[in-house]
Structure formats: structure tokens, C-alpha cells
C-alpha positions as CSV (number, residue, x, y, z in Angstrom):
1,M,171.2,33.4,-146.5
2,N,173.9,36.1,-146.6
3,F,172.0,39.3,-146.6
4,G,175.0,41.1,-148.2
5,E,174.6,39.3,-151.4
6,E,172.5,40.9,-154.2
7,N,170.0,38.0,-154.6
8,D,169.5,37.7,-150.8
9,L,169.1,41.5,-150.5
10,L,166.5,41.5,-153.2
11,A,164.6,38.6,-151.5
12,Y,164.7,40.5,-148.3
13,R,163.2,43.6,-149.9
14,K,160.5,41.6,-151.7
15,Y,159.6,39.9,-148.5
16,I,159.0,43.2,-146.8
17,I,156.8,44.4,-149.6
18,S,154.9,41.1,-149.6
19,L,154.2,41.6,-145.9
20,L,153.0,45.1,-146.5
21,V,150.6,43.8,-149.2
22,I,149.3,41.1,-146.8
23,Q,148.9,43.6,-144.0
24,A,147.1,46.1,-146.3
25,K,144.7,43.3,-147.4
26,T,143.8,41.9,-144.0
27,D,140.8,44.2,-143.7
28,D,139.7,43.4,-147.2
29,E,140.3,47.0,-148.2
30,F,143.5,48.1,-150.0
31,S,143.1,51.9,-149.5
32,I,144.7,54.6,-151.6
33,I,146.9,55.6,-148.7
34,E,148.1,52.0,-148.2
35,K,148.9,51.9,-151.9
36,K,150.8,55.1,-151.6
37,Y,152.7,53.8,-148.6
38,L,153.5,50.5,-150.5
39,K,154.9,52.6,-153.4
40,Y,156.9,54.7,-151.0
41,A,158.3,51.6,-149.2
42,G,159.1,49.9,-152.6
43,G,160.9,53.1,-153.7
44,Q,162.9,53.1,-150.5
45,M,164.0,49.6,-151.3
46,K,164.8,50.4,-154.9
47,L,162.1,48.1,-156.3
48,T,160.4,49.0,-159.6
49,D,156.7,49.5,-160.0
50,E,156.7,46.3,-162.0
51,E,158.4,44.3,-159.2
52,I,155.9,45.7,-156.7
53,A,152.9,44.8,-159.0
54,G,154.3,41.2,-159.3
55,I,154.5,40.9,-155.5
56,R,150.9,42.2,-155.2
57,L,149.7,39.3,-157.4
58,N,151.0,36.6,-155.0
59,P,152.4,38.0,-151.8
60,S,152.5,34.7,-150.0
61,Q,155.2,33.3,-152.2
62,F,157.8,35.6,-150.7
63,I,159.1,33.9,-147.5
64,I,162.6,34.2,-146.0
65,A,164.3,33.1,-142.9
66,P,164.6,35.8,-140.3
67,P,167.7,37.9,-141.0
68,P,170.5,37.5,-138.5
69,G,171.0,41.2,-137.9
70,E,168.8,42.9,-135.4
71,S,168.6,46.1,-137.5
72,Q,167.3,44.2,-140.5
73,R,164.7,42.4,-138.4
74,I,163.5,45.6,-136.8
75,T,163.3,47.3,-140.2
76,I,160.8,44.6,-141.3
77,L,158.7,45.2,-138.2
78,Y,158.8,49.0,-138.6
79,Y,157.5,48.8,-142.1
80,L,154.8,46.5,-141.1
81,L,153.8,48.7,-138.1
82,F,153.6,51.8,-140.3
83,M,151.5,50.0,-142.9
84,M,149.2,49.0,-140.1
85,R,148.5,52.6,-139.2
86,A,148.6,54.0,-142.8
87,D,144.8,54.1,-143.2
88,Q,144.3,55.5,-139.7
89,K,142.6,52.4,-138.4
90,V,144.0,49.3,-136.8
91,T,142.1,46.0,-137.0
92,I,142.6,42.9,-134.9
93,E,143.8,41.1,-138.0
94,E,146.5,43.7,-138.6
95,E,147.6,43.4,-135.0
96,E,147.7,39.6,-135.2
97,L,149.9,39.8,-138.3
98,C,152.3,42.1,-136.5
99,Y,152.5,39.7,-133.5
100,K,153.0,36.7,-135.7
101,V,155.7,38.4,-137.8
102,G,157.3,40.0,-134.7
103,L,157.6,36.6,-133.0
104,H,158.8,34.9,-136.1
105,L,161.6,37.6,-136.3
106,G,162.6,36.7,-132.7
107,F,161.2,39.7,-130.9
108,R,159.5,39.4,-127.5
109,E,155.7,39.6,-127.5
110,E,155.7,42.4,-125.0
111,M,157.9,44.6,-127.2
112,V,155.7,44.0,-130.2
113,R,152.6,44.7,-128.1
114,N,154.1,47.9,-126.9
115,L,155.0,49.0,-130.4
116,I,151.5,48.3,-131.6
117,G,150.3,50.4,-128.6
118,V,152.4,53.3,-129.7
119,M,151.0,53.1,-133.2
120,K,147.5,53.1,-131.9
121,E,148.2,55.9,-129.5
122,Y,149.4,58.1,-132.3
123,L,147.0,56.8,-134.9
124,H,145.5,60.3,-135.6
125,K,148.5,62.5,-134.8
126,Q,152.1,62.7,-135.7
127,L,154.3,60.0,-134.2
128,P,157.2,61.6,-132.3
129,P,160.6,60.3,-133.4
130,Y,161.4,59.0,-129.9
131,A,158.1,57.2,-129.2
132,M,159.1,53.9,-130.9
133,L,162.7,54.1,-129.8
134,N,161.7,54.4,-126.2
135,E,159.8,51.1,-126.5
136,I,162.6,49.3,-128.2
137,K,165.6,50.4,-126.0
138,P,164.9,48.0,-123.1
139,Y,165.0,45.0,-125.5
140,L,168.0,45.8,-127.6
141,N,171.1,43.6,-127.4
């Protein structure tokens, strides 16, 4: 996959949205705030409401190989982490999905665990801009 090509970029974006749908549904409750975050993320990726609705119908069909670029891979993980905390509760299933995806993307378990810890620490308060970056810096190439 060449993530600069239009079809590959669209697949990458749809994959992120599919992960967010899966994440939101892990606790069997797709809350209004999670739906709003999904719409926001889809808008950031320039996907239409119709495209997002299609992904919601069958999110497990959108699978890609991990992107080669570290920034693309961390973007996927960031979106997933923010969806995890969107409804202000973090379940074991949501954490497990983050671990699974993080490891699939090639990140160290400790880094993913630390990022989840940051999300849980700031679950009910504003996340400082440096909080996640401080956890990632030691692992960047």
C-alpha cells in the first residue's frame, strides 16, 4: 500500500472510522457523545455521512496493513484512545482493543499501556496537550 495514493488514503481513513465504531460498540452502548466523536473524526478525514453510515453497518470489513509511517500509525492510535474516553468511561474491552491495535501497529505494549493510563487519569478533566506527548517521546524513532 502506498498511503499517498487516493484509494489507499481512503482505505486508511475508512479503517480508522471502522476502529472507532468497533471501539464504541465494545460496551454494547453506542452513546450520543461517541456518535458525535465519530462524526467529528469522519469530518476530519473528509468522509461523508453516507460513507460513515456504510462503515457502521459492517466495520469489521475494513482492514489494512499497518502504515509504514510512524505518524500515520500514531494517528490511528490517537483516534482510538480518544474514542475510548469519549463517553467518560473506560471498559476492559476498550482497553484490550487499544492494546491489540497498538501492538498490531508496531507500538510497544508499555507505551500503549502508558497512553491508556493518561486517558484514564484525565477521564473527567481536560487533557493537557503535553500529557500524551510526554508518554510517546521516549519511544519515538
